[in-house]
Each structure stands twice: as structure tokens, then as C-alpha cells.
ZANUDO-260077 format. One record per residue: x, y, z of N, C-alpha, C, CB in turn; residue in three letters. Coordinates in steps of 0.1 Angstrom, whole numbers, padded with zeros to 4 digits, m for minus. Each point is the difference from the previous one (the first is absolute). Glycine has a CB too. Example, Ala and Ser with C-alpha at 12.3 -4.5 7.8 and 13.67 -1.06 7.14 Angstrom:
residues 2
SITE      nu      nv      nw     cau     cav     caw      cu      cv      cw     cbu     cbv     cbw   residu
SITE    0132   m0057    0078   m0009    0012    0000    0009    0012    0000   m0019   m0012    0012      ALA
SITE    0015    0023   m0019    0009    0011    0000   m0008    0011    0008    0012   m0006   m0022      SER
END
This chain:
residues 110
SITE      nu      nv      nw     cau     cav     caw      cu      cv      cw     cbu     cbv     cbw   residu
SITE   m0082    2040    0495    0017    0007   m0005    0007    0003    0008   m0006    0010   m0015      UNK
SITE    0018   m0013    0017    0012    0004    0008    0002    0014    0003    0009   m0018   m0010      UNK
SITE   m0008    0024    0024    0006    0012    0003    0012    0004   m0007   m0010   m0005    0019      UNK
SITE    0013    0016   m0024    0012    0002   m0006    0009    0003    0010   m0011    0006   m0021      UNK
SITE    0004    0000    0035    0010    0003    0016    0007   m0017    0001   m0022    0022    0018      UNK
SITE    0014   m0030   m0019    0002   m0018    0004    0016    0000   m0009   m0032   m0014   m0001      UNK
SITE    0028    0016   m0010    0012   m0006   m0010    0007    0005   m0005   m0010   m0010   m0004      UNK
SITE    0014    0027    0005    0008    0010   m0004    0014   m0004    0004   m0019    0017    0001      UNK
SITE    0023   m0025    0009    0012    0003    0001    0011   m0013   m0009   m0009    0016    0025      UNK
SITE   m0006   m0025   m0032    0008   m0012   m0011   m0005    0010   m0014   m0004   m0033    0015      UNK
SITE    0002    0041   m0015   m0005    0005   m0018    0016   m0003   m0007   m0021    0027    0005      UNK
SITE    0030   m0023    0001    0014   m0001   m0010    0004   m0017   m0003    0011    0025    0011      UNK
SITE   m0014   m0034    0000   m0004   m0014   m0002   m0005   m0005   m0015   m0005    0003    0026      UNK
SITE   m0009    0003   m0020   m0009   m0004   m0011    0004    0004   m0015   m0016    0002    0017      UNK
SITE    0022    0010   m0017    0008    0005   m0012    0007   m0008   m0008    0001    0016    0012      UNK
SITE    0009   m0020    0000    0012   m0003   m0006   m0001   m0018   m0005    0014    0022    0016      UNK
SITE   m0023   m0026   m0006   m0009   m0015   m0008   m0002    0005   m0011   m0013   m0012    0016      UNK
SITE    0004    0017   m0019   m0004    0002   m0017    0012    0002   m0006   m0023    0012    0002      UNK
SITE    0034   m0007   m0002    0011    0004   m0010    0007   m0014   m0002    0004    0027    0007      UNK
SITE   m0005   m0040    0004    0010   m0007    0000    0002   m0011   m0012   m0002    0007    0025      UNK
SITE   m0006   m0009   m0027    0004   m0009   m0013   m0002    0008   m0018   m0011   m0024    0019      UNK
SITE    0010    0042   m0016    0000    0004   m0011   m0003    0016    0001   m0005   m0024   m0008      UNK
SITE    0011    0030    0000   m0004    0018    0002   m0017   m0001   m0004    0029    0014   m0011      UNK
SITE   m0031   m0001    0017   m0015    0008   m0002   m0001    0013    0001   m0009   m0017    0007      UNK
SITE   m0003    0020   m0011    0000    0013   m0002   m0014    0001    0014    0012    0005   m0034      UNK
SITE   m0012    0008    0037   m0011    0003    0012   m0013   m0002   m0005    0014    0016    0012      UNK
SITE   m0021   m0014   m0022   m0012   m0009    0001   m0002   m0014   m0001   m0006    0018   m0007      UNK
SITE    0015   m0023    0002   m0002   m0016    0001    0003   m0004    0010    0004   m0005   m0018      UNK
SITE    0006    0009    0028    0001   m0004    0017   m0010    0003    0005    0021    0004    0004      UNK
SITE   m0027    0008   m0003   m0014   m0001    0005   m0010   m0007   m0001    0007    0014   m0001      UNK
SITE   m0012   m0017   m0009   m0009   m0009   m0005    0006   m0012    0005   m0008    0012   m0020      UNK
SITE    0018   m0016    0021    0006   m0014    0004   m0007   m0001    0010    0021   m0003   m0007      UNK
SITE   m0015    0013    0018   m0001   m0001    0015   m0016   m0003   m0001    0022    0019    0011      UNK
SITE   m0029   m0009   m0022   m0015   m0004    0010   m0006   m0012   m0002   m0006    0023    0000      UNK
SITE    0011   m0031   m0014   m0004   m0014   m0002    0010   m0007    0007   m0011    0002   m0022      UNK
SITE    0020   m0001    0025    0004   m0011    0007   m0002    0001    0015    0016   m0005   m0017      UNK
SITE   m0021    0015    0022   m0006    0001    0014   m0018   m0002   m0001    0022    0020    0008      UNK
SITE   m0024   m0027   m0023   m0017   m0001    0003   m0007    0015    0005    0003   m0028    0009      UNK
SITE    0002    0038   m0015   m0003    0011    0003   m0004    0006    0014   m0004   m0006   m0021      UNK
SITE    0013    0002    0031   m0004    0001    0011    0010    0011    0005   m0011   m0023    0003      UNK
SITE    0023    0026   m0012    0005    0008    0006    0005    0011   m0017    0007   m0018    0029      UNK
SITE   m0008    0031   m0028   m0004    0008   m0010    0014    0009    0002   m0031   m0002   m0001      UNK
SITE    0044    0003   m0001    0006    0006   m0001    0001    0015   m0006    0004   m0022    0002      UNK
SITE   m0009    0033    0005    0002    0015   m0008    0011    0004   m0011   m0006    0006    0023      UNK
SITE   m0002    0000   m0033    0016    0003   m0006    0007    0008    0005   m0006   m0004   m0016      UNK
SITE    0006    0015    0025    0007    0008    0009    0008   m0009    0006   m0015    0018    0003      UNK
SITE    0012   m0027    0003    0006   m0009    0010    0010   m0007   m0012   m0023   m0004    0022      UNK
SITE    0018    0000   m0031    0007   m0006   m0009    0016    0008   m0002   m0025   m0008   m0012      UNK
SITE    0021    0016    0005    0013    0008   m0008    0007    0006    0012   m0012    0008   m0025      UNK
SITE    0007   m0003    0038    0009   m0001    0016    0008   m0008   m0001   m0016    0003    0014      UNK
SITE    0009   m0017   m0014    0010   m0008    0000    0010   m0005   m0007   m0013   m0002    0010      UNK
SITE    0010    0006   m0022    0011   m0003   m0011    0006    0011    0000   m0010   m0014   m0015      UNK
SITE    0012    0025    0020    0012    0012    0002    0010   m0006    0013   m0018    0024   m0006      UNK
SITE    0007   m0028    0015    0007   m0004    0014    0011   m0011   m0006   m0024    0004    0019      UNK
SITE    0017   m0013   m0028    0007   m0011   m0002    0012    0003   m0012   m0022   m0015    0008      UNK
SITE    0018    0023   m0014    0013    0004   m0007    0013    0011    0005   m0017   m0007   m0016      UNK
SITE    0011    0010    0025    0012    0010    0008    0006   m0007    0007   m0010    0018    0003      UNK
SITE    0008   m0030    0005    0006   m0009    0004    0009   m0012   m0005   m0016    0009    0009      UNK
SITE    0014   m0010   m0022    0005   m0006   m0009   m0005   m0015   m0001    0019    0018    0001      UNK
SITE   m0033   m0022    0000   m0010   m0011    0002   m0001   m0004   m0012   m0014    0007    0018      UNK
SITE    0011    0005   m0026   m0008    0001   m0015    0008    0007   m0008   m0023    0000    0007      UNK
SITE    0022   m0003   m0020    0002    0009   m0009   m0010    0004   m0011    0020   m0007    0005      UNK
SITE   m0017    0017   m0011   m0014    0004   m0011    0005    0004   m0011   m0017    0009    0016      UNK
SITE    0015   m0012   m0028    0003    0003   m0011   m0015    0000   m0012    0027   m0010    0010      UNK
SITE   m0024    0018   m0021   m0009    0003   m0006   m0006   m0012   m0014    0011    0026    0010      UNK
SITE   m0017   m0032   m0015   m0004   m0004   m0009   m0009    0007   m0010    0005   m0016    0013      UNK
SITE   m0001    0015   m0028   m0016    0005   m0009   m0006   m0013    0001    0007    0019   m0019      UNK
SITE   m0023   m0011    0019   m0011   m0007    0003   m0006    0005   m0016   m0002   m0002    0030      UNK
SITE   m0011   m0003   m0032   m0009   m0002   m0010   m0002    0019   m0002   m0013   m0031    0007      UNK
SITE    0011    0035   m0018   m0005    0010   m0006    0012    0011    0005   m0027   m0009   m0001      UNK
SITE    0037    0006    0004    0012    0008    0004    0004    0003    0018   m0006    0014   m0026      UNK
SITE   m0004   m0016    0034   m0002    0005    0012    0009   m0010    0008   m0025    0012   m0003      UNK
SITE    0037   m0001    0009    0010   m0009    0008   m0008   m0004    0019    0025    0014   m0018      UNK
SITE   m0020   m0027    0016   m0003   m0007    0015    0011    0000    0012   m0015   m0016   m0014      UNK
SITE    0010    0022    0023    0015   m0005    0007   m0003   m0014    0010    0012    0030    0002      UNK
SITE   m0003   m0034   m0005    0005   m0020    0006    0004    0002    0010    0008   m0013   m0018      UNK
SITE   m0007    0002    0029    0011   m0003    0009    0002   m0011    0000   m0003    0015    0011      UNK
SITE    0015   m0017   m0003    0008   m0017   m0001    0003    0004    0015    0014   m0008   m0028      UNK
SITE   m0013   m0004    0034    0009   m0003    0010    0013   m0001    0003   m0014   m0007   m0001      UNK
SITE    0021    0014    0010    0014   m0002    0002    0007   m0014    0010   m0004    0027   m0002      UNK
SITE    0016   m0025   m0004    0005   m0014    0007    0002    0005    0018    0016   m0012   m0026      UNK
SITE   m0018    0023    0031   m0001    0005    0016   m0018    0003    0001    0030    0016    0003      UNK
SITE   m0040   m0016   m0017   m0010    0000    0007   m0005   m0017    0001   m0005    0028   m0009      UNK
SITE    0007   m0035    0003    0000   m0014    0004    0006   m0003    0013    0001   m0006   m0023      UNK
SITE    0008    0009    0028    0006    0001    0015   m0013    0003    0008    0026    0012   m0006      UNK
SITE   m0027    0000    0004   m0013    0010    0008   m0008   m0007    0002    0000    0018   m0006      UNK
SITE   m0006   m0026   m0008   m0012   m0006    0001   m0002   m0015    0008   m0002    0015   m0019      UNK
SITE    0016   m0021    0022   m0002   m0008    0005    0000    0004    0013    0006   m0012   m0016      UNK
SITE    0000    0021    0023    0003    0003    0009   m0012    0007    0008    0023   m0001   m0010      UNK
SITE   m0031    0003    0001   m0017    0008    0001   m0011   m0015    0006    0004    0023   m0027      UNK
SITE    0002   m0031    0017   m0010   m0016    0003    0004   m0003    0015    0000   m0014   m0027      UNK
SITE    0013    0009    0031    0005   m0005    0009   m0008    0011    0014    0025   m0011   m0016      UNK
SITE   m0023    0023    0014   m0008    0010    0009   m0014   m0005    0000    0014    0020   m0004      UNK
SITE   m0020   m0018   m0008   m0015   m0007    0000   m0002   m0014    0010   m0003    0009   m0027      UNK
SITE    0014   m0014    0021   m0004   m0016    0008   m0001   m0001    0016    0013   m0012   m0019      UNK
SITE    0000    0023    0023   m0002   m0001    0014   m0015    0009    0007    0030   m0004    0000      UNK
SITE   m0038    0014   m0011   m0004    0009    0006   m0015   m0009   m0002    0020    0024   m0004      UNK
SITE   m0020   m0030   m0002   m0011   m0013   m0002   m0001   m0006    0015    0008   m0007   m0026      UNK
SITE    0004    0000    0030    0002   m0007    0008   m0005    0007    0013    0018   m0011   m0014      UNK
SITE   m0013    0022    0021   m0003    0011    0005   m0016    0003    0004    0020    0006   m0012      UNK
SITE   m0027   m0004    0003   m0012    0004    0001   m0010   m0008   m0001    0009    0015   m0006      UNK
SITE   m0007   m0028    0002   m0008   m0012    0001   m0002   m0004    0013    0007   m0008   m0020      UNK
SITE    0001    0014    0030    0001   m0004    0014   m0010    0005    0009    0022    0001   m0004      UNK
SITE   m0026    0013   m0005   m0010    0003    0006   m0016    0005   m0011    0023    0007    0021      UNK
SITE   m0017   m0020   m0031   m0016   m0002   m0006   m0007   m0011    0007    0008    0007   m0024      UNK
SITE   m0021   m0006    0028   m0008   m0013    0005   m0009   m0002   m0015   m0004    0005    0032      UNK
SITE    0002   m0018   m0037   m0005   m0002   m0014   m0016   m0006    0010    0027   m0009   m0023      UNK
SITE   m0032    0007    0030   m0012   m0001    0004   m0005    0009    0015    0002   m0024   m0016      UNK
SITE   m0014    0025    0020   m0005    0005    0015    0003   m0006    0012   m0016    0005   m0011      UNK
SITE    0018   m0019    0009    0005   m0008    0013    0004    0006    0008    0004   m0014   m0009      UNK
END
């Protein structure tokens, strides 16, 4: 499992990725992160909802309610155009980060 310290700066990127193709709600996003990472990264609920609040405050996502079965309301999220731009910039940043860090990684003990 990946330490949350290692990946913390990219939680927003991960969440925005989950919203690229369609709107979704917290539990489904959390489950999809877990599945896509093959259970190597599990985002805590508090981390997820803190990120939702931050992303919404910055205008990167919008929240809205939908009625679900048995009359329960569920909060859904969708990415905004500025959220898409932010996602793309974080992807560029990640590629640069990988390039730099890879210079300090040895693949073998040779």
C-alpha cells in the first residue's frame, strides 16, 4: 500500500481524474480509486471530503444533489472547465516530478 504522505499532493488530481468522464458521488469515487489502484491506495473519507471542499472552493468542481432510492439525497460532483485546466497542469507537473525523481532512483544494487 502507498503511504498517504507520498501521494498527498496528488489527491486532487486523482479525484479530478475520476470526474473527467462523468459526474459521481463520494462513495463511488472512493471505491473507484481503490479499484483502479488495485487496492494499493485507499483514500480516507476525511481526505476525500476535505478535497471536495477545497476543489469546490477553488472552482474546480461543482456539487449538486440527486434523489436516490428510498428518497435519500446524494451529493454529486462534476468537474468544471477550470478544474479540467487544473487537472492538465497537475499532470504536466507530475511528469516533471517523475523525470526528476527518476534521476535519483536505482533499479538495482549494481
